C-alpha positions, 0 to 999 in steps of 0.5 A: 671171647668177644664178650669177655671185655664187656663182662670184665668192664661190667664187673669192675664198674659194679665194684667201683659203684658198690664202693661209692654207694657204701661211702654214701651210705656211711656219710648219710648214716653219720648225718642221720639221713638213712635212719632205721625204718620207723619204729611204728607202723604208718597210720594207714596200712590198707586202702580200707583204712584210707576209706575210713580216714576219708570218711572221718574227714567229712564230705567234700564235693566231687565233680565228674565230667562225662559222668555217663560211666557205670563205674564212675557213677557207682563210685560216686553213689557209694561215696555219697552213701558213705558220707565221703562226698557229694557229686556234681555230675556233668554230661548227658542228663538223661543218660546219667539219670538212667544209669543212676536209676539202675543203681537204685539211686534217685537222680534228684540226690545229685546235681546234674549239669547237662553238657553232652560234649566231653571237652566242654564237660571237662572245662565245666568241671575245672570251672566248678573247682575254680569257683569253689563249688567242688574240691576234686575232679573224678574222670568219667567216660572221657579220656585222660587227655581232654581232662588234663588239657582243661586242667592245664589251660593257662588261663582257665585251668588249675595250674599251681606252678608244679609238674603234674604226675599220677600217684597210684596207691596200692597194697604191698604184695607181702600178705604178712606185712600189710602196708601201702605202696606207691607207684609213680608216674604211670599216667602223665609224664611219658619220658621224664628227665632228671628234673621231672623225676625229682618233681614226680618223686616230690609229688609222691612223697607229698601224697604219702605224708598225708597218709601218715608216712613221716619219712617214706622210702623211695626206690628208683626202679631200674633193670639193674642195681649198678649205675652205668652210662649205657643205661641212663635211668640208672644214672638218674637214680644215682643222682636222685639218691645223691640229691636226697643225701645232700638234703636237696630232696626233703621229707624222704629217703631215696635209694637207687638204682634198684630192681623191683625185687630188691626194692620190695623185699629185704631178702632179695636185696641181701641175696644180691649183696646190696648192703643199703639198710633201706633196700627192700623197704620201699614205700614208693616205687619211682618208675623210669618211664610212663610205660613202666609205671602204667604196666606195673600199676595195672599188674597189681590190679590184673595179676595180683588182684590188689585194690588201687587208688589214683590221684594226680598231684601238682594241680590246685585240686586233686584230679582222679584219672582211674582207667575207664575199665577199673572197678567201681571199688577202686574208683571209690578208693580214688575218691577217698584218696582225693578227699584226703588230698583235698582236705590236707593239701600242701 
């Protein structure tokens, strides 16, 4: 019996929240905020197509600090062979050369800078970008922390006045409707507040604009679909959706709070009585915390066996921070995503 008041309160709250959501939806429709989903598919629907578009954009130069990584080197070698990018490899010269020979690649085809200290290698990579010698950074065997410290150095880094956030691009799990799907932020911001979530959202939207999405749909992920003060992330999701309705977040549609199922599938949204016309049609999943974003992105790799690409948005140049255990193929996709970001910056 003690649970009954809480259940009734939740139901009443759900009803009131649903009414407010319906009012927002009607107002937004009147202003054209929630237009029906695009009549044409986005230009790029798979990561293989990302690779092709990057190759058509022409080669740029990547710099790889602590390059003694088999998968990072394999990706850099394949990027050169496919005409995506040339590489500057920073690290232990002999270790890099040995790994290149094992990949049947002549080390003389690459610029190798001997700097065996990881933190110094990260600083050297940033310096090469600042000097215009490279257009993007791919993490080698060093951790993300040392690399981002060099990127964020106030005097010698790559700050651009925006929050940095990681955007994962993968493929939607529905095999009947292939399309790209973004997940953010699983790599940089641990516990973002409302202002940080807005910046993370805008970074992801910027990336998807470069991929051909005119007006991507962003779903603010939460455990439940009803705003409730006892779950602060649901209140942030509601606030972000209202910001988009007011035009404070441009170039996208924002829906939330939504759980994962009704963010990805319209039938799941209908089953839960969610009337929003964009529920189940997310292009980008905005995660409430780093733990959620990181786990969800890795689930696509290790549970769904989907390809993934990463790019850190918000710096003066794209920064690629794939996990050190990710496949070389995925790191190649990250390079392709970075090439598009470097060629088609904000």
